[in-house]
Each structure stands twice: as C-alpha cells, then as structure tokens.
C-alpha positions as CSV (number, residue, x, y, z in Angstrom):
1,M,9.5,-5.9,-8.0
2,V,7.1,-7.2,-5.4
3,R,7.3,-4.1,-3.4
4,A,6.5,-1.9,-6.4
5,L,3.6,-4.1,-7.2
6,Q,2.3,-4.0,-3.7
7,E,2.7,-0.1,-3.5
8,D,1.0,0.5,-6.9
9,Y,0.9,-1.8,-9.9
10,R,0.3,1.2,-12.2
11,T,3.7,2.5,-11.6
12,A,5.5,-0.7,-11.2
13,P,8.1,-1.8,-13.8
14,I,5.7,-4.2,-15.5
15,P,5.1,-4.8,-19.2
16,E,2.3,-2.9,-20.6
17,Q,0.4,-6.0,-21.4
18,D,0.4,-6.8,-17.6
19,R,-0.8,-3.4,-16.6
20,V,-3.7,-3.7,-18.9
21,M,-4.8,-7.1,-17.5
22,L,-4.3,-5.7,-14.0
23,N,-6.5,-2.8,-14.8
24,Y,-9.2,-5.1,-16.0
25,V,-9.0,-7.4,-12.9
26,A,-9.0,-4.2,-10.6
27,Q,-12.4,-3.1,-12.3
28,L,-13.8,-6.7,-12.2
29,T,-13.0,-6.7,-8.4
30,R,-14.3,-3.0,-7.7
31,D,-17.6,-3.3,-9.8
32,A,-18.1,-6.1,-12.7
33,T,-21.2,-4.5,-13.7
34,R,-19.0,-1.5,-15.2
35,I,-17.0,-3.9,-17.5
36,T,-18.0,-3.0,-20.9
37,P,-17.0,-4.5,-24.5
38,R,-14.4,-1.5,-24.5
39,D,-12.6,-3.2,-21.7
40,H,-12.4,-6.5,-23.7
41,E,-11.1,-4.5,-26.6
42,Q,-8.3,-3.1,-24.4
43,L,-7.3,-6.5,-23.6
44,R,-7.5,-7.7,-27.2
45,A,-5.5,-4.7,-28.3
46,A,-2.8,-5.7,-25.6
47,G,-2.6,-9.1,-27.2
48,F,-5.0,-11.2,-25.3
49,G,-7.3,-13.5,-27.2
50,D,-10.8,-14.5,-26.2
51,K,-9.5,-17.4,-24.6
52,A,-7.2,-15.6,-22.5
53,I,-9.7,-13.1,-21.4
54,L,-12.0,-15.7,-20.1
55,Q,-9.4,-17.3,-18.2
56,I,-8.3,-14.0,-16.9
57,T,-12.1,-13.2,-15.9
58,L,-12.5,-16.6,-14.4
59,I,-9.4,-16.7,-12.3
60,A,-9.9,-13.1,-10.9
61,S,-13.6,-13.7,-10.2
62,W,-12.7,-17.1,-8.4
63,F,-10.2,-15.3,-6.1
64,N,-12.7,-12.5,-5.4
65,Y,-15.3,-15.3,-4.5
66,I,-12.8,-17.4,-2.3
67,N,-11.7,-14.3,-0.6
68,R,-15.2,-13.1,0.2
69,V,-16.1,-16.5,1.6
70,A,-13.1,-16.4,3.7
71,D,-13.9,-12.9,5.1
72,A,-17.3,-14.0,5.9
73,L,-16.3,-17.1,7.9
74,G,-13.4,-15.1,9.5
75,V,-10.8,-17.4,7.9
76,G,-7.4,-15.9,8.6
77,R,-8.5,-13.5,11.2
78,E,-7.5,-13.7,14.9
79,E,-10.2,-14.9,17.3
80,Q,-11.9,-11.8,18.8
81,G,-13.9,-12.1,21.9
C-alpha cells in the first residue's frame, strides 16, 4: 500500500473518499489560489463536512508551511561546502 501511494495515489488501492481528499490536498499544495467552491463541493459529495474540510485544509497547509521553512533553512539536507 505504501509503495502504491508513493508511486501514484491516483492509482493506489484506496477508498474513493481518500482519493478525493488527496486530489484536494495536491491542488492546495500546487496552487491554493486555484481552489474553488467546486473543490469543496467534491469533498462534500465524498462525505466530508465543513469541519472536516477545514481540518484537511489546515493540516495540509501547515505541512506545506513547515516543509518550506525547513527547505529554506536547509533542515534535513547534508552540509554542502
């Protein structure tokens, strides 16, 4: 399962609800300005309520933020020089 998710979550054997959530998170990560009410409607149609949509958005955004901070500070990279 982990390998399938690493290769491509879109073809991994996961529930459709998870796939819809990951589609949203991927778009949020690529370009959050392109998120529209239609994206939220797709999440609702998959069974997510407004509270869950907020939680998904906050958690994904926090991870994106923390990863960018770590990247900017070189955290986890070998010292180059």
